[in-house]
C-alpha positions in Angstrom: 0.0 0.0 0.0 1.5 3.3 -1.1 0.6 6.0 1.4 1.9 9.5 1.7 1.6 11.0 5.2 1.0 14.7 5.4 4.0 16.0 7.4 2.6 18.5 9.8 4.9 18.2 12.7 5.3 21.6 14.3 2.8 23.3 12.0 0.1 23.6 14.7 2.2 26.1 16.6 2.4 28.3 13.6 -1.3 28.7 12.8 -4.2 29.7 15.1 -7.3 27.8 15.8 -6.2 24.4 16.9 -9.2 22.0 17.1 -9.9 19.6 19.9 -9.5 15.9 19.0 -13.3 15.4 18.9 -13.7 18.4 16.7 -11.0 17.1 14.4 -12.6 13.7 14.3 -16.0 15.3 13.4 -14.4 17.1 10.4 -12.5 14.0 9.4 -15.7 11.9 9.5 -17.4 14.4 7.3 -14.5 14.0 4.8 -14.9 10.3 4.8 -18.6 10.6 4.2 -18.0 12.9 1.2 -15.6 10.3 -0.2 -18.0 7.5 0.4 -21.8 7.5 1.0 -22.3 11.0 -0.2 -20.3 10.4 -3.4 -22.8 7.5 -4.1 -25.7 9.9 -3.6 -24.2 12.4 -6.0 -23.6 9.7 -8.6 -27.2 8.6 -8.3 -28.4 12.2 -8.8 -29.7 12.3 -5.2 -27.4 15.0 -3.8 -25.6 18.0 -5.3 -21.9 17.7 -5.9 -19.5 19.9 -3.8 -17.4 22.3 -5.8 -14.1 21.7 -4.1 -12.8 19.9 -1.0 -10.0 22.5 -0.3 -12.0 24.5 2.3 -12.4 21.3 4.4 -8.8 20.3 3.7 -7.6 23.7 5.0 -9.5 23.1 8.3 -8.0 19.6 8.7 -4.5 20.8 7.8 -4.2 24.2 9.6 -6.3 23.6 12.7 -5.5 20.0 13.5 -4.6 19.0 17.1 -0.8 19.0 17.6 -1.1 15.4 18.8 -2.2 14.3 15.3 0.2 14.1 12.4 -1.7 13.4 9.2 -4.9 14.1 7.3 -4.5 12.0 4.1 -6.6 9.0 5.2 -10.0 10.2 4.1 -8.7 11.2 0.7 -6.2 8.4 0.0 -7.4 5.9 -2.7 -4.0 5.4 -4.4 -3.6 1.8 -3.4 -6.6 0.8 -5.5 -5.5 2.5 -8.7 -3.7 0.2 -11.1 -2.8 2.2 -14.2 -0.8 5.3 -14.9 -0.5 7.8 -17.8 2.3 10.4 -17.8 2.5 13.8 -19.4 5.3 16.4 -19.2 4.3 17.7 -15.8 1.6 15.3 -14.5 1.3 11.6 -13.6 -2.3 10.4 -13.8 -3.4 7.4 -11.7 -6.7 5.5 -12.6 -8.4 2.1 -12.5 -11.1 0.2 -14.4 -12.3 -1.7 -11.2 -14.9 -0.9 -8.6 -16.5 2.4 -7.7 -13.3 4.3 -8.8 -13.5 3.0 -12.4 -13.2 5.8 -14.8 -15.7 7.1 -17.3 -15.7 5.1 -20.6 -12.6 3.1 -19.8 -12.9 1.0 -22.9 -12.9 4.0 -25.2 -9.2 4.3 -26.1 -9.1 5.8 -29.6 -7.0 8.9 -28.8 -3.8 7.1 -27.7 -3.3 3.4 -27.9 -3.6 1.9 -24.4 -4.9 5.1 -22.8 -8.6 5.8 -22.2 -9.9 9.0 -23.9 -11.0 10.3 -20.5 -7.5 10.1 -19.1 -5.9 11.4 -22.3 -8.2 14.4 -22.2 -7.5 14.9 -18.5 -3.8 15.0 -19.2 -4.4 17.6 -22.0 -6.5 19.7 -19.6 -3.8 19.6 -16.9 -1.1 20.6 -19.3 -3.2 23.4 -20.7 -3.7 24.7 -17.2 0.1 24.5 -16.7 0.8 26.4 -19.9 -1.7 29.2 -19.1 -0.9 29.6 -15.4 2.8 28.9 -15.3 4.1 29.7 -18.8 1.8 32.6 -19.7 0.9 34.2 -16.4 4.2 33.5 -14.8 3.1 31.9 -11.5 5.7 30.0 -9.4 6.0 26.4 -10.4 4.3 24.0 -7.9 6.8 22.5 -5.5 8.1 19.1 -6.7 7.5 16.0 -4.4 10.5 14.2 -5.9 12.9 15.2 -3.2 11.6 13.0 -0.4 11.0 9.3 0.0 7.7 8.3 -1.4 7.3 11.5 -3.4 7.3 9.8 -6.7 9.1 11.0 -9.8 8.5 14.8 -9.1 5.5 15.2 -11.4 2.2 16.3 -9.9 0.2 13.2 -9.1 -3.5 13.2 -10.2 -5.8 10.5 -8.8 -9.2 9.7 -10.4 -11.6 8.5 -7.6 -15.3 8.4 -6.9 -16.0 11.4 -4.7 -18.7 14.0 -3.8 -16.5 16.8 -5.1 -15.6 18.1 -8.6 -12.0 17.9 -7.3 -9.7 18.2 -4.3 -6.1 19.2 -3.7 -4.3 17.7 -0.8 -1.1 19.1 0.8 1.7 16.6 1.3 5.0 17.7 2.7 4.6 21.1 4.4 7.6 23.4 4.7 7.4 25.1 8.1 9.2 28.3 7.1 6.8 31.2 6.8 4.7 31.5 4.8 3.9 27.8 4.9 4.2 26.1 1.5 3.6 22.5 0.5 3.8 19.9 -2.2 0.4 18.6 -3.3 -1.5 16.0 -5.2 -4.8 16.3 -7.0 -8.0 14.3 -6.9 -10.4 14.5 -9.8 -13.8 12.8 -10.1 -13.6 9.4 -11.9 -16.7 9.9 -14.1 -18.8 13.0 -13.0 -21.9 10.8 -12.9 -24.8 12.7 -11.4 -23.2 16.2 -11.8 -26.0 18.5 -13.0 -25.5 19.8 -16.6 -22.8 17.4 -17.5 -24.7 14.2 -18.4 -23.7 14.3 -22.0 -20.4 16.3 -21.6 -18.4 14.9 -18.8 -15.2 16.2 -20.3 -16.3 19.8 -19.7 -16.6 19.2 -16.0 -13.2 17.4 -16.0 -11.5 20.3 -17.8 -12.6 23.1 -15.5 -11.9 20.9 -12.4 -8.4 20.2 -13.7 -7.7 24.0 -14.0 -9.3 24.7 -10.6 -7.3 22.0 -8.7 -4.1 22.7 -10.5 -4.2 26.3 -9.4 -4.6 25.1 -5.8 -1.3 23.3 -6.3 0.2 26.6 -7.4 -1.3 28.4 -4.4 0.1 25.8 -2.0 3.6 26.8 -3.1 2.9 30.5 -2.5 1.1 30.7 0.9 -0.8 27.7 2.4 -2.2 30.0 5.1 -4.1 32.4 2.8 -7.3 31.9 4.9 -9.1 33.9 7.5 -10.6 32.7 10.7 -10.7 29.2 12.0 -13.1 26.3 12.4 -16.7 27.0 11.5 -15.7 30.6 10.5 -12.6 29.8 8.4 -12.9 31.6 5.1 -11.1 30.5 1.9 -12.7 33.2 -0.2 -9.7 34.3 -2.3 -8.3 30.8 -2.5 -11.5 29.6 -4.1 -12.6 32.6 -6.1 -9.2 32.8 -7.8 -9.2 29.1 -8.5 -12.6 29.4 -10.1 -11.3 32.3 -12.1 -8.7 30.0 -13.6 -11.5 27.7 -14.8 -13.0 30.6 -16.7 -9.6 31.8 -17.9 -8.8 28.4 -19.3 -12.2 27.3 -20.5 -14.4 30.4 -21.1 -17.1 28.4 -22.9 -17.8 26.0 -20.1 -19.1 28.6 -17.5 -19.5 26.2 -14.6 -19.5 29.3 -12.3 -22.9 30.3 -13.6 -24.4 27.8 -11.2 -23.0 29.6 -8.2 -23.8 33.2 -9.1 -27.1 33.2 -7.3 -25.2 32.6 -4.0 -23.3 35.9 -4.6 -25.8 38.1 -6.3 -28.8 37.5 -4.0 -26.6 38.2 -0.9 -24.7 41.4 -1.8 -24.6 42.3 1.9 -22.1 39.4 2.5 -18.4 40.4 2.5 -16.2 39.5 -0.4 -14.1 37.9 2.3 -16.9 35.5 3.2 -16.4 31.8 2.3 -17.2 29.5 5.2 -18.2 25.9 5.7 -19.8 24.6 8.8 -19.0 21.1 9.9 -21.6 21.1 12.6 -24.4 21.4 10.0 -23.3 20.8 6.4 -20.4 21.9 4.2 -22.5 22.9 1.3 -24.5 25.8 2.8 -25.1 29.0 1.0 -22.3 30.9 2.7 -19.8 28.3 1.5 -21.0 28.7 -2.1 -20.8 32.5 -2.0 -17.0 32.4 -2.7 -17.6 30.6 -6.0 -20.1 33.1 -7.2 -17.7 35.8 -6.1 -15.4 34.8 -9.0 -17.0 37.8 -10.7 -14.6 40.0 -8.6 -11.4 38.6 -10.0 -13.1 38.6 -13.4 -13.8 42.3 -12.9 -10.2 42.9 -11.9 -8.9 41.1 -15.0 -11.2 43.2 -17.2 -9.9 46.4 -15.6 -6.1 45.5 -15.4 -5.5 42.3 -17.3 -5.0 38.7 -16.0 -1.6 39.6 -14.6 -3.2 41.3 -11.6 -4.2 37.9 -10.2 -0.6 36.9 -10.0 0.4 40.3 -8.5 -2.2 39.7 -5.8 -0.9 36.2 -5.1 2.6 37.5 -5.0 1.4 39.9 -2.3 -0.2 37.0 -0.4 3.0 35.1 -0.4 4.9 38.1 1.0 2.9 38.0 4.3 2.0 34.8 6.2 -1.8 34.3 6.9 -4.8 35.9 5.3 -4.1 39.3 3.7 -5.5 39.0 0.2 -7.7 42.1 0.3 -4.6 44.1 1.4 -2.5 42.5 -1.4 -5.4 43.4 -3.8 -5.2 47.0 -2.7 -1.5 47.1 -3.3 -1.9 45.4 -6.7 -4.6 47.9 -7.8 -2.5 50.9 -6.8 0.5 49.5 -8.7 -1.5 48.7 -11.8 -3.1 52.2 -11.8 0.0 54.2 -10.8 -1.7 55.0 -7.5 -4.8 56.5 -9.3 -7.1 53.8 -7.8 -7.3 51.5 -4.8 -9.4 48.7 -3.3 -12.0 51.2 -2.0 -12.6 53.0 -5.3 -12.5 49.6 -7.2 -15.1 48.0 -4.9 -17.3 51.0 -5.3 -17.2 50.5 -9.1 -17.6 46.8 -8.7 -21.0 47.3 -7.0 -22.1 49.4 -9.9 -21.1 46.7 -12.5 -23.1 44.1 -10.5 -26.2 46.2 -11.1 -26.2 45.8 -14.8 -26.8 42.1 -15.2 -29.6 39.9 -16.6 -32.3 41.9 -18.2 -30.6 45.1 -17.0 -27.4 44.3 -18.9 -25.8 47.1 -20.9 -24.3 45.1 -23.9 -20.6 45.7 -24.3 -20.2 47.9 -21.2 -19.8 45.6 -18.2 -19.3 41.8 -17.8 -19.1 39.9 -21.1 -21.4 37.2 -19.9 -23.8 39.5 -18.0 -26.9 38.3 -19.8 -26.5 35.0 -18.0 -26.1 36.6 -14.6 -29.2 37.0 -12.2 -31.4 40.0 -13.0 -31.7 42.8 -10.5 -35.5 42.6 -10.3 -35.7 38.9 -9.4 -35.7 36.6 -6.4 -33.6 33.6 -5.4 -35.0 30.5 -7.1 -37.9 29.0 -5.0 -37.4 31.7 -2.2 -39.5 34.7 -3.1 -38.5 36.6 0.1 -34.8 36.6 -1.0 -34.4 39.4 -3.5 -31.5 41.1 -5.2 -32.9 44.5 -4.3 -32.4 44.8 -0.5 -35.3 47.3 -0.1 -37.8 48.9 -2.5 -39.5 52.3 -1.9 -42.6 53.5 -3.8 -44.0 56.2 -1.6 -42.3 59.3 -0.1 -41.4 60.4 2.5 -40.0 57.0 3.4 -37.8 55.7 6.2 -35.6 52.8 5.0 -35.1 50.2 7.8 -32.8 47.4 6.9 -33.2 44.0 8.7 -30.2 43.0 10.7 -29.4 40.0 8.5 -29.4 42.3 5.4 -27.0 45.0 6.7 -23.8 45.1 4.8 -20.5 43.6 6.1 -17.2 45.0 5.2 -16.8 44.8 1.4 -20.5 44.2 1.1 -23.3 46.5 0.0 -27.1 47.0 -0.3 -29.2 48.0 -3.3 -32.1 50.3 -2.5 -34.6 50.7 -5.4 -36.7 53.9 -5.6 -39.8 53.7 -7.8 -42.7 56.1 -8.7 -40.5 59.2 -9.2 -42.5 61.1 -11.8 -44.6 63.1 -9.4 -41.6 64.5 -7.4 -40.7 67.2 -9.9 -38.5 69.1 -7.3 -36.6 66.0 -6.6 -35.7 63.9 -3.5 -33.6 64.5 -0.5 -31.8 61.5 1.1 -30.7 61.7 4.7 -27.9 59.2 5.1 -26.8 58.4 8.7 -24.0 55.8 8.7 -22.0 54.2 11.4 -19.2 56.7 11.1 -16.6 54.2 12.4 -16.8 52.4 9.0 -15.6 53.5 5.6 -18.9 54.0 3.7 -19.8 55.2 0.2 -23.2 55.7 -1.4 -23.7 55.7 -5.1 -26.7 57.3 -6.8 -27.7 55.7 -10.2 -30.6 57.0 -12.3 -32.2 54.5 -14.7 -34.3 54.8 -17.9 -37.4 52.7 -18.5 -35.4 50.3 -20.7 -32.1 49.8 -18.9 -30.7 47.5 -21.5 -31.2 50.1 -24.3 -27.7 51.6 -24.7 -29.2 54.6 -26.6 -30.8 55.7 -23.3 -28.2 57.1 -20.9 -27.6 56.0 -17.4 -27.1 58.7 -14.8 -24.3 58.0 -12.4 -23.7 60.7 -9.8 -20.0 61.4 -9.8 -20.1 62.9 -6.3 -18.4 60.6 -3.8 -20.7 60.3 -0.9 -18.7 58.9 2.0 -18.9 58.3 5.7 -19.1 62.1 6.4 -22.2 62.5 4.2 -25.5 63.3 5.9 -27.5 64.7 3.0 -27.8 63.6 -0.6 -29.9 65.8 -2.9 -31.4 64.4 -6.1 -33.1 67.4 -7.8 -33.5 65.5 -11.1 -35.2 62.5 -9.6 -38.4 62.8 -11.7 -36.4 62.5 -14.9 -35.7 58.8 -14.2 -37.8 55.7 -14.3 -36.0 54.3 -11.3 -33.2 55.3 -9.0 -30.9 52.8 -7.2 -28.9 53.8 -4.1 -25.9 51.6 -3.4 -24.6 52.0 0.2 -21.5 49.9 0.7 -18.8 49.4 3.3 -15.4 49.7 1.7 -13.2 47.8 4.2 -12.5 47.0 7.8 -13.3 43.8 9.7 -16.9 44.5 11.0 -20.0 42.7 10.1 -23.6 44.1 9.7 -22.8 47.8 9.6 -25.7 50.1 10.7 -27.1 53.0 8.7 -30.4 54.7 8.1 -31.9 56.4 5.1 -34.7 58.9 5.3 -36.0 59.9 1.8 -38.2 62.9 1.5 -39.6 65.0 -1.4 -37.2 67.9 -2.0 -38.6 71.4 -1.6 -37.0 74.7 -2.0 -35.6 76.0 1.3 -33.8 74.9 4.4 -33.6 71.1 4.9 -31.1 71.0 7.8 -31.5 72.1 10.6 -35.2 72.0 10.2 -36.5 71.7 13.8 -35.9 69.5 16.8 -32.1 69.1 16.4 -29.8 69.5 19.5 -26.5 71.1 18.7 -23.6 72.1 20.9 -21.3 75.1 21.0 -18.0 74.7 19.2 -18.9 71.9 16.9 -19.0 72.1 13.1 -22.5 71.5 11.7 -23.5 71.3 8.0 -26.4 73.5 7.1 -28.2 72.2 3.9 -30.8 73.7 1.6 -32.1 73.6 -1.9 -32.6 76.5 -4.2 -32.9 76.7 -8.0 -29.4 76.4 -9.5 -30.0 79.6 -11.4 -29.5 81.4 -8.0 -25.7 81.9 -7.8 -25.3 82.8 -4.1 -27.3 82.7 -0.9 -27.2 84.5 2.5 -27.4 82.4 5.6 -28.7 83.9 8.8 -29.1 82.7 12.4 -31.6 83.6 15.1 -31.4 82.5 18.8 -34.8 84.0 19.7 -37.3 82.4 17.4 -36.8 85.0 14.6 -37.1 88.2 16.7 -33.6 89.2 15.5 -31.2 87.8 12.9 -27.4 87.8 12.5 -25.7 86.9 9.2 -23.6 83.7 9.2 -22.2 84.0 5.6 -22.9 84.9 2.0 -21.8 81.8 0.1 -22.2 80.2 -3.4 -25.4 78.2 -3.8 -23.8 74.8 -3.4 -26.5 73.5 -1.1 -24.4 73.0 2.0 -22.3 75.2 4.4 -20.1 74.1 7.3 -21.1 76.2 10.3 -19.2 76.6 13.6 -22.0 76.6 16.1 -21.7 79.7 18.4 -21.3 79.6 22.1 -25.0 80.5 22.8 -27.4 78.5 25.0 -30.9 78.7 23.5 -33.9 76.4 22.8 -35.3 78.9 20.2 -32.8 78.8 17.3 -33.6 79.1 13.6 -31.7 79.2 10.3 -32.8 81.4 7.3 -31.4 81.0 3.8 -32.3 83.5 1.1 -31.2 84.6 -2.4 -28.3 86.9 -1.7 -29.2 89.1 -4.7 -32.6 90.3 -3.6 -33.7 88.2 -0.6 -36.3 86.3 -2.6 -36.9 83.4 -2.4 -36.1 82.7 1.2 -36.9 80.0 3.7 -36.6 79.5 7.5 -36.3 76.2 9.5 -39.7 74.7 10.0 -39.2 74.5 13.7 -36.7 75.6 16.4 -33.6 73.7 17.4 -31.5 74.1 20.5 -27.9 74.8 21.3 -25.8 74.1 24.4 -28.3 72.5 26.8 -27.0 72.5 30.4 -25.4 69.3 31.8 -22.1 67.5 32.1 -19.9 65.8 29.7 -20.4 62.0 29.9 -18.5 58.8 29.1 -20.9 56.0 28.7 -20.2 52.3 29.5 -18.9 50.3 26.5 -21.6 48.3 24.8 -22.3 45.4 24.6 -20.5 44.0 27.7 -19.6 41.2 27.5 -19.0 41.3 23.7 -19.1 38.1 21.6 -16.7 38.0 18.7 -18.9 35.8 16.5 -22.3 37.3 17.4 -21.6 41.0 18.0 -18.5 41.6 15.9 -17.8 45.0 17.6 -18.0 47.0 20.8 -18.9 50.7 20.9 -17.5 53.5 23.1 -19.6 56.7 23.4 -19.0 60.1 24.8 -21.6 62.9 25.1 -20.5 66.5 24.9 -23.1 68.5 26.8 -21.3 71.8 27.1 -19.5 73.7 24.3 -15.8 73.1 24.4 -14.7 76.3 22.7 -13.5 76.4 19.1 -12.1 72.8 18.9 -14.3 69.8 18.9 -13.6 67.3 21.6 -11.6 64.1 20.8 -12.1 60.7 22.3 -9.2 58.4 22.8 -9.7 54.8 23.8 -6.8 52.6 24.8 -7.6 48.9 25.0 -5.3 47.1 27.5 -5.0 43.6 29.0 -5.5 43.2 32.7 -1.7 42.9 32.9 -1.4 46.4 31.4 -0.2 45.4 27.9 -1.6 47.7 25.2 -3.8 46.0 22.6 -5.2 48.8 20.5 -5.6 52.6 20.3 -8.8 54.3 18.9 -9.5 58.0 18.2 -12.5 59.9 17.0 -13.6 63.6 17.0 -17.0 64.5 18.4 -19.7 65.3 15.8 -22.9 67.2 16.7 -22.1 66.9 20.4 -21.3 63.2 20.6 -18.7 60.7 19.6 -19.1 57.0 19.1 -16.1 54.7 18.3 -16.8 51.2 17.0 -14.0 48.7 17.9 -13.8 45.7 15.6 -12.3 43.5 18.4 -8.8 43.4 16.7 -5.5 44.6 18.0 -3.3 47.2 16.3 -2.0 44.5 13.9 -5.5 43.6 12.7 -5.7 40.3 14.6 -8.8 39.3 16.5 -8.2 39.5 20.2 -8.4 36.5 22.5 -11.2 35.9 24.9 -10.9 37.3 28.4 -11.1 40.4 30.5 -9.8 43.8 29.2 -9.5 47.4 30.3 -10.5 50.5 28.3 -8.8 53.7 29.3 -11.2 56.4 27.8 -10.1 60.1 27.6 -12.8 62.5 26.5 -13.6 66.2 27.1 -11.2 66.6 30.0 -12.2 63.3 31.7 -10.4 60.0 32.0 -12.2 56.8 33.0 -11.2 53.2 33.1 -13.9 50.7 32.1 -13.6 46.9 32.5 -15.2 44.6 29.9 -15.0 41.0 28.7 -14.5 39.4 25.3 -16.2 36.1 24.6 -15.6 33.7 21.6 
């Protein structure tokens, strides 16, 4: 019996997330099921095939208990495979006996003595090598010929009955950082029961060969390019880039079409999401998201060429552990001579994803966009799961997003505004985001026939970011529909909070318009809307309900003005805006607002406490500025420390409108999630210093 043990001695100390032995045995038993009973269900058409075993293999490899030394057992079928066929870079192992017998073994008309299925598999493997190694210039996979039992140095490919399209298994792991490894490939012996391939098994074989070979390449760059551990271990970039290589090698097969629904109907999920859950089932929707997310590397390649995929992986190999989104940022900046970055690219990516299906714009976005899910559609057989996160048909409207639909980092929402013709003065959108996150909001105006390229699309070029509170759309009535795209451009947080209040736009003051509570010394944005033909406006302030007025400024009619709130305590304040030329038209706040109510500055307790890493994702620190602090807004500084006094992280934020809230994503200054246990928060705000104790749970 020829068995290769995966040499993992010492690796457990280098990677986080060691499983207990029972947890490990649970995952290993799952692997055995997928290579046995589940594979038979797939062959019989009774269960869906699993795209790739690598997410499960990563968990077994990187999180295994230190007391255990190998994972190959569940995947090892080599002792039952009698025949070999060699190509330049690959050695293919197969049999004509039992459950592992290959498809159409007796058909051997391509090469004497070699079944066509194996001959075509060898061609597909060599084609992947030529594209990925010779053309794109990726590092050659590590040869296994240097150690006993490693074979002749070519990549071994085994054809076995399995519940996967394919799998790639690490063999001898090199413990220098980043970890690298030799590897062998497993490909399905016949693809029986794989939907869509009943009459074209070779198409499934070809894309699987390209996918799994690229995993071999990845394993010699950085075996630890994953995030999280256990049930939350994400292999997003590993899998989406391997799926990209399928499309790059065989653009006519389009196997990834079957996974797009798991991406497009869940835009709120992060690009970094790609989990499997051994306590339930591997093939849940979150685990399939990473394969539909292949549209992101496709998008990058259309922007910068295929070479950017290698540049990103080179960046992954420069730093141990999961850092692909940071490597992507560096690659984008290098490819664009620093004109673009991950944030600007992701913003554009969310726009491209709008024009798919029956909203496609031929020749402008994705080449295969007609086959992608349509924006006005729902997940097959689940009418409640829609591509549009929220639809509005009457105004004013308060948009309330369910917690499960709020966007994660590198996730977004699509808000559809209908019935616009009656609002001839336009719409005003009040956007109140969690200011601790890097947000952007896009405004897209659509004609009746989106797919008609003779009808223009309106894309507001203004970059509405985390500091935005008001978005004015004076031309709203000229569109059939408007789509608002709020997205979170980075960070580690999940389920980011925001609110949208959409009201008909009218001439006059829109903010402050009554009921607001301001504080002396802070900078507040006054907003209004007047006809653009008015070139300048005069802004005035009253602290006595309009009995007297003082001029704040005469300023261009740009619809917003940053005002330093005066050191006046009053509950009867108003703002007036008028045409600077002749005073007409003019408008006054609909109701009074207040400045500088009496009280003391306060530092609130951190919330929630205790905080769960998996459930909550963040902790917030809040300070309230009740008395004006002069001309400079107050700053809050939060220093997170261990009980032993070791600094973990430092957070800073200026007060806005009398208060400051800092959201901490439970990571240290190096971006690593903190361990469970008690911590101290030293909070400095408005002349006060307080120490708060809290607990992190995992």
